[in-house]
C-alpha positions in Angstrom: 0.0 0.0 0.0 1.3 3.4 -1.0 0.7 5.2 2.3 2.7 2.6 4.2 5.9 3.8 2.7 7.9 6.2 4.9 8.9 9.4 3.2 12.5 8.5 4.1 12.5 5.6 1.6 10.9 7.7 -1.1 13.4 10.5 -0.8 16.3 8.1 -0.7 15.1 6.5 -3.9 14.9 9.9 -5.6 18.7 10.1 -5.0 20.7 11.2 -2.0 24.1 12.8 -2.3 26.7 14.6 -0.2 25.2 18.0 -0.9 21.8 17.0 0.5 23.5 15.4 3.5 25.4 18.6 4.3 22.1 20.6 4.1 20.3 18.1 6.3 23.1 17.9 8.9 23.3 21.7 9.2 19.5 21.9 9.5 19.5 19.1 12.1 22.1 20.9 14.2 20.1 24.1 14.0 17.0 22.4 15.2 18.8 20.5 17.9 20.1 23.8 19.4 16.5 25.1 19.4 15.0 21.8 20.7 17.5 21.4 23.6 16.1 24.0 26.0 12.5 23.4 24.9 12.7 19.6 25.6 14.1 20.2 29.1 11.5 22.9 29.9 8.6 20.8 28.6 9.9 17.8 30.6 9.8 19.8 33.8 6.5 21.5 33.0 4.9 18.1 32.5 5.7 17.1 36.1 8.7 14.9 35.0 12.3 15.9 34.7 14.5 17.5 32.1 16.1 14.2 31.0 12.7 12.8 30.2 12.1 15.6 27.7 15.5 15.0 26.1 15.0 11.3 25.9 11.7 11.9 24.1 13.2 14.3 21.7 16.0 11.8 20.9 14.1 8.6 20.6 10.7 9.8 19.3 12.3 12.6 17.3 14.4 10.1 15.4 11.5 7.7 14.6 9.0 10.4 13.7 11.4 11.5 10.9 12.5 8.0 9.9 9.0 6.4 9.7 6.7 9.4 9.2 4.9 10.6 6.1 6.4 14.0 5.8 9.7 15.1 4.3 10.7 17.6 6.9 8.6 16.9 10.0 10.5 17.3 13.3 9.0 15.7 16.4 9.4 15.6 20.2 7.6 16.7 23.3 5.3 19.7 22.8 3.2 22.0 25.0 -0.1 20.3 24.0 0.8 17.3 26.2 1.8 19.1 29.3 -1.7 19.2 31.0 -2.4 15.5 30.2 1.0 14.3 31.3 0.9 16.2 34.6 -2.6 14.8 35.3 -1.6 11.2 34.5 1.5 11.4 36.6 -0.4 12.9 39.5 -3.1 10.2 39.4 -1.2 7.1 38.3 2.5 7.8 38.7 5.1 7.7 36.0 4.5 4.1 35.2 0.9 5.0 34.4 2.1 7.7 32.0 4.4 5.3 30.3 1.5 2.8 29.8 -0.8 5.6 28.5 1.9 6.6 26.0 2.4 3.1 24.9 -1.3 2.6 24.4 -1.6 5.9 22.6 1.2 4.7 20.2 -0.7 1.5 19.4 -3.9 3.6 18.8 -2.1 5.9 16.4 -0.6 2.9 14.4 -4.1 1.4 14.1 -5.5 4.8 13.1 -2.8 5.1 10.4 -3.5 1.7 8.9 -7.2 2.3 9.1 -6.8 5.5 7.0 -8.1 7.8 9.8 -5.5 10.4 9.1 -7.9 12.1 6.6 -10.6 12.4 9.3 -8.4 14.5 11.7 -8.8 17.5 9.4 -12.5 17.6 10.2 -12.0 18.6 13.8 -13.4 22.2 13.7 -11.1 25.2 14.2 -13.0 26.6 17.3 -12.3 23.3 19.1 -8.7 23.2 18.2 -8.1 26.9 19.0 -10.1 26.6 22.2 -8.2 23.8 23.8 -4.9 25.1 22.4 -5.4 28.5 24.0 -6.6 26.8 27.2 -3.4 24.7 27.3 -1.4 27.9 26.9 -3.1 29.5 29.9 -2.4 26.4 32.0 1.2 26.2 30.9 1.7 29.9 31.7 0.0 29.4 35.1 2.2 26.5 36.0 5.4 28.6 35.6 4.4 31.5 37.8 6.0 29.9 40.9 9.4 29.3 39.2 9.4 32.6 37.4 8.8 34.6 40.6 10.7 32.3 42.9 7.6 31.7 45.2 7.8 29.2 48.1 4.3 27.9 47.6 5.0 24.3 48.6 2.9 21.6 46.8 0.8 23.6 44.4 -2.6 22.0 43.4 -3.1 20.9 39.8 -6.5 22.8 39.5 -6.3 26.2 37.9 -8.1 28.1 40.6 -6.4 26.2 43.4 -3.0 26.9 41.8 -3.6 30.7 41.8 -4.9 30.6 45.3 -1.6 28.9 46.4 0.4 31.6 44.5 -1.5 34.4 46.1 -1.0 32.9 49.6 2.8 32.7 48.9 3.2 36.2 47.3 5.2 37.4 50.3 7.9 34.8 49.5 8.7 36.4 46.1 12.4 36.2 45.3 13.7 39.3 43.6 16.9 37.7 42.2 14.8 34.9 40.7 12.4 37.4 39.2 15.3 39.5 37.7 16.8 36.3 36.1 13.4 35.4 34.7 12.7 38.9 33.3 16.2 39.1 31.9 15.8 35.7 30.2 12.4 36.8 28.8 13.8 40.1 27.5 16.8 38.5 25.9 14.7 35.9 24.1 12.3 38.6 22.8 15.2 40.9 21.9 17.1 38.3 20.0 14.0 37.2 18.1 13.4 40.7 16.9 17.1 41.4 16.2 17.8 38.2 14.3 15.2 35.4 14.3 17.9 33.0 13.0 19.8 33.1 16.2 19.2 30.3 18.8 17.6 32.7 21.2 16.5 30.1 23.7 19.9 28.5 24.0 21.7 31.9 24.2 19.3 33.1 26.9 19.7 30.0 29.2 23.5 30.0 28.8 23.5 33.7 29.8 21.2 33.1 32.7 23.3 30.2 33.9 26.5 32.2 33.7 24.9 35.2 35.6 23.6 33.0 38.4 27.0 31.1 38.6 29.3 34.1 38.4 27.2 36.5 40.6 26.4 33.7 43.1 22.7 34.6 43.0 20.3 32.7 45.3 18.3 31.2 42.4 17.2 27.6 42.2 18.8 25.6 39.4 17.9 22.4 37.6 20.6 20.5 39.5 19.2 21.6 42.9 15.7 20.4 42.0 16.8 17.2 40.2 20.1 16.3 41.8 20.2 12.7 40.5 19.3 13.5 36.8 20.9 10.9 34.5 23.0 12.0 31.5 22.8 8.8 29.5 20.1 7.1 27.4 18.5 4.4 29.4 17.9 0.8 28.2 14.5 0.1 26.9 12.2 -1.9 29.2 8.5 -2.6 29.6 6.7 -0.8 32.4 5.0 -2.6 35.3 1.3 -2.6 34.7 -1.9 -4.3 35.6 -5.4 -4.6 34.1 -6.6 -2.0 36.6 -4.0 0.5 35.4 -4.8 -0.2 31.8 -8.4 0.6 32.3 -7.6 3.7 34.4 -5.3 5.3 31.8 -7.2 4.3 28.7 -9.1 7.7 28.5 -5.8 9.5 28.8 -4.3 7.3 26.1 -7.0 8.2 23.7 -6.5 11.9 24.5 -2.8 11.6 23.9 -3.4 9.8 20.6 -5.9 12.5 19.6 -3.6 15.4 20.4 -0.6 13.7 18.8 -2.6 13.0 15.6 -4.0 16.5 15.4 -0.8 18.4 16.1 1.3 16.1 13.8 -1.0 16.5 10.9 -1.4 20.3 11.4 2.4 20.5 11.5 2.7 18.4 8.3 0.2 20.7 6.5 2.2 23.7 7.5 5.3 22.0 6.2 3.5 21.2 2.9 2.7 24.9 2.5 6.3 25.9 3.1 7.9 23.3 0.9 5.4 22.5 -1.9 5.5 18.8 -1.2 2.6 16.7 0.1 2.6 14.5 3.2 0.9 11.1 3.6 -1.4 11.3 6.6 -1.8 7.6 7.1 1.9 7.0 7.2 2.4 10.1 9.4 0.1 8.5 12.0 2.0 5.2 11.8 5.3 7.0 12.3 3.9 9.0 15.3 2.5 5.7 16.8 5.8 3.9 16.4 7.7 6.9 17.9 5.4 7.0 21.0 5.7 3.3 21.6 9.5 3.6 21.5 9.5 6.7 23.7 7.4 4.8 26.3 9.9 1.8 26.2 12.8 4.2 26.9 10.8 5.9 29.7 10.1 9.1 27.7 7.1 11.3 27.3 4.4 11.4 24.6 5.6 13.0 21.3 4.2 14.5 18.2 5.2 16.7 15.3 6.3 20.2 16.5 5.2 23.1 14.3 7.9 25.6 15.4 10.8 23.0 15.2 9.5 21.8 11.8 9.4 25.4 10.5 12.9 26.0 11.8 14.1 22.8 10.1 12.7 24.0 6.7 14.1 27.5 7.1 17.5 26.0 7.9 17.5 24.2 4.5 16.4 20.6 5.3 15.9 18.5 2.2 14.8 15.1 3.6 13.8 13.3 6.8 17.5 12.7 7.5 17.5 16.3 8.9 15.1 15.3 11.7 17.1 12.2 12.4 20.3 14.2 12.6 18.6 16.6 15.1 18.0 13.6 17.3 21.5 12.4 16.9 23.0 15.8 17.8 20.7 15.9 21.0 22.1 12.5 21.9 25.7 13.7 21.6 24.9 16.8 23.7 23.2 14.6 26.4 26.2 12.2 26.6 29.0 14.8 26.3 27.6 17.9 28.1 24.5 16.6 29.9 26.1 17.5 33.3 26.0 21.2 32.4 22.2 21.1 32.4 22.4 21.2 36.2 23.5 24.9 36.1 20.4 26.1 34.2 18.2 28.3 36.4 14.6 27.2 36.8 13.5 30.8 36.2 15.1 30.7 32.8 13.2 27.6 31.8 10.0 29.2 33.1 10.7 32.2 30.8 11.1 29.9 27.8 7.7 28.2 28.7 6.0 31.5 28.9 7.2 32.3 25.4 5.9 28.8 24.3 2.6 29.5 26.0 2.2 32.8 24.2 2.9 31.2 20.9 0.4 28.4 21.6 -2.4 30.9 22.5 -2.9 32.0 18.9 -4.4 35.2 20.1 -5.1 36.6 16.7 -7.0 33.5 15.6 -8.8 33.5 18.9 -10.0 37.1 18.4 -11.0 36.4 14.8 -13.2 33.4 15.9 -14.8 35.7 18.5 -16.2 37.7 15.5 -17.9 34.7 14.0 -21.5 33.7 14.6 -22.9 32.8 18.0 -22.5 29.0 17.5 -18.7 29.3 16.7 -18.2 31.7 19.6 -19.9 29.4 22.0 -17.9 26.4 20.8 -14.6 28.3 21.2 -15.4 29.7 24.7 -16.8 26.5 26.0 -13.8 24.4 24.9 -11.5 27.1 26.2 -13.3 27.3 29.6 -13.5 23.5 30.0 -9.8 23.1 29.2 -8.8 25.6 31.8 -11.3 24.9 34.6 -12.3 21.3 34.2 -10.2 18.8 32.2 -8.7 18.6 28.7 -10.4 15.2 28.0 -13.8 16.6 28.8 -13.1 19.8 26.8 -12.2 17.8 23.7 -15.2 15.4 24.1 -17.7 18.1 24.6 -16.2 20.4 22.0 -16.2 17.7 19.2 -19.7 16.5 20.2 -21.2 20.0 20.2 -19.4 20.8 16.9 -20.9 17.7 15.3 -24.4 18.6 16.6 -24.0 22.2 15.3 -22.9 20.9 11.9 -25.8 18.5 11.7 -28.2 21.3 12.6 -26.9 23.4 9.9 -27.0 20.6 7.4 -30.6 19.8 8.3 -31.4 23.4 7.5 -29.7 23.1 4.1 -31.7 19.9 3.3 -35.2 20.2 2.2 -38.1 18.5 0.5 -39.2 20.4 -2.6 -42.8 19.9 -3.8 -45.0 21.0 -6.7 -43.4 23.5 -9.1 -40.1 23.4 -7.3 -39.6 19.7 -8.2 -40.1 20.0 -11.9 -38.0 22.5 -13.9 -39.8 22.1 -17.3 -43.1 24.1 -17.4 -44.6 21.9 -20.1 -43.8 18.8 -18.1 -45.2 20.4 -15.0 -48.5 21.2 -16.8 -48.8 17.6 -18.0 -48.6 16.0 -14.6 -51.4 13.5 -14.3 -54.1 14.1 -11.8 -53.4 12.7 -8.3 -49.6 12.6 -8.9 -47.3 14.5 -6.6 -43.6 15.0 -7.3 -41.1 15.7 -4.5 -37.4 16.4 -4.9 -35.1 15.9 -1.9 -32.2 18.3 -1.9 -29.3 17.6 0.4 -27.9 14.7 2.4 -30.5 12.4 4.0 -29.4 11.6 7.5 -31.0 11.4 10.9 -31.0 15.1 11.3 -33.6 15.6 8.5 -35.8 12.7 9.3 -38.8 14.7 10.3 -38.8 16.8 7.1 -39.7 13.9 4.8 -42.4 12.6 7.1 -44.0 16.0 7.1 -44.0 16.1 3.3 -47.1 13.9 3.0 -48.9 16.0 5.5 -48.4 19.1 3.5 -50.2 17.7 0.4 -53.6 18.1 2.0 -55.1 15.2 0.1 -54.2 11.6 -0.6 -52.4 11.2 -4.0 -52.6 8.1 -6.1 -48.9 8.2 -6.8 -45.9 9.9 -5.2 -42.7 10.4 -7.3 -39.5 11.0 -5.3 -36.6 12.6 -7.1 -33.3 11.9 -5.4 -30.8 13.4 -7.9 -29.8 16.1 -5.4 -29.1 13.6 -2.6 -25.3 13.1 -2.3 -25.4 10.8 0.7 -27.9 8.7 2.7 -27.2 7.0 6.0 -29.0 4.2 7.8 -31.3 6.7 9.5 -32.2 8.3 6.2 -33.0 4.8 4.7 -35.2 4.1 7.7 -37.1 7.4 7.2 -37.5 6.6 3.5 -38.9 3.2 4.4 -41.4 4.8 6.8 -42.4 7.3 4.0 -43.0 4.4 1.5 -45.0 2.4 4.1 -47.1 5.4 5.1 -47.8 6.4 1.5 -48.9 2.8 0.6 -51.1 2.7 3.7 -52.9 5.7 2.2 -53.3 3.9 -1.1 -50.5 5.8 -2.9 -47.8 4.1 -5.0 -44.3 5.4 -4.6 -41.8 5.7 -7.4 -38.1 6.5 -6.8 -36.2 8.1 -9.7 -33.1 10.1 -10.6 -31.2 8.2 -7.9 -27.3 8.5 -7.7 -25.5 5.2 -7.7 -24.0 5.6 -4.1 -27.5 6.3 -2.7 -29.0 3.3 -4.5 -26.1 1.0 -3.3 -27.0 2.1 0.3 -30.7 1.4 -0.3 -29.9 -1.9 -2.1 -28.5 -3.3 1.1 -32.0 -2.8 2.6 -33.9 -4.1 -0.5 -36.7 -5.9 1.5 -37.6 -2.6 3.1 -38.4 -1.0 -0.3 -40.3 -3.9 -1.9 -43.3 -1.7 -2.0 -41.5 1.1 -3.9 -40.7 1.2 -7.6 -37.4 2.4 -9.0 -36.9 4.0 -12.4 -34.1 6.0 -14.1 -35.7 9.4 -14.7 -38.8 11.5 -14.1 -40.0 10.9 -17.6 -39.9 7.2 -17.0 -41.7 7.6 -13.7 -44.5 9.6 -15.4 -44.8 7.0 -18.2 -45.2 4.3 -15.6 -47.9 6.3 -13.8 -49.8 6.9 -17.0 -49.6 3.2 -18.0 
């Protein structure tokens, strides 16, 4: 099957030479420099440790590029997972997270082979923007303690409880920590405006670490919080699990798989727009699934395609998936050779990086534009956002997608109608020659359970019992089982009144659906066209 071929194989068959390798190696190094502080910061924000973020970027990042369906996709830990990961670790421990990640990987592989990658694009924008902006708010809130140096003790996971704890600890604010955080924030923003090509995150945390070290500032560092952080890649192993744990983390596994699929395919679409190539959604999901399985076996975090790192990879001149693989290789070298230096990075500097990440995730311009849409879109956006921040991400996604589907079906039912009398027959001469007692209806739009009542009301609008009813179905692009059931009820009701029913102008897909329910329509006649239906009535 074509979609089961990783892009790496396709690009290698096209021809791979030293020139392309140089370009990929340089792009991989550039992305690794950007990904290093991000991976550490996201590992900490998720309730894990910096090395877990680095392991994820190395293992999952390599496989996402090697097995995925995009030429230039770069993967690793992202902000979208922070809330879910922290919740799973708090409820089920780190082994529970590893099991959820492993299960999510299996779900993604199955989704890829089932061709569900194409369905991901049907998740509506207000839902995506709502939960993304909500995650951004939660990430920013989680960094307030480290950014201001608050001694708040164990901070609750809930949004309101978290801010209550911060306000109670406001008197413990550390001015040296705040200065380091503000300085890091200002340096990142300044470098981005001065020269976006510079590795602003890395420069900023190196500068912050040097300032804290040389000036002997009383600012907490990564080494102080994580004194036993390993600087090697662990051996793969299966986590300890039980059937109870599997059931408990299954909802989180589906949430992780959903987020990974959505963000990976969005990133791949962005990459397509920047490069002119086209990704393979099925293969991309398979690659994401394999990467998450491997990340779990190495004790890493969930991973997906990262839009910012993918865009950096493209701008740095990446040609093939080898660039993403090189990015993982460079991160591994940094971990093995200079992993001990991570201990000197101030926590306030990583908090500043995550505040920048949260601002980028908020998509404030898109949020504002969606607020100018109709009431249904606004309600969907704000409800998803509010549920993400105040309740739970899983609930927000479930409610958002469900309400979006109901909103879509309500709009489709308004667009589907049953046309009668002169609306059903375009030719005036033919209309004038309709036999007495013959009614013609044309159904326009998809027939599904949302429009069931409209058809059953059609007979009631006639006002008298016809001897024949002709149903024109040429404007029906789709019919589901509920639509077929309604049509069966229509035929049965019409025949009970003594009227024969003739179906005509039926598209092939509609007839194939109805043919699977042939016994239901034994009382209805089927002809090719309206003319044939009228001839049959006259005969």
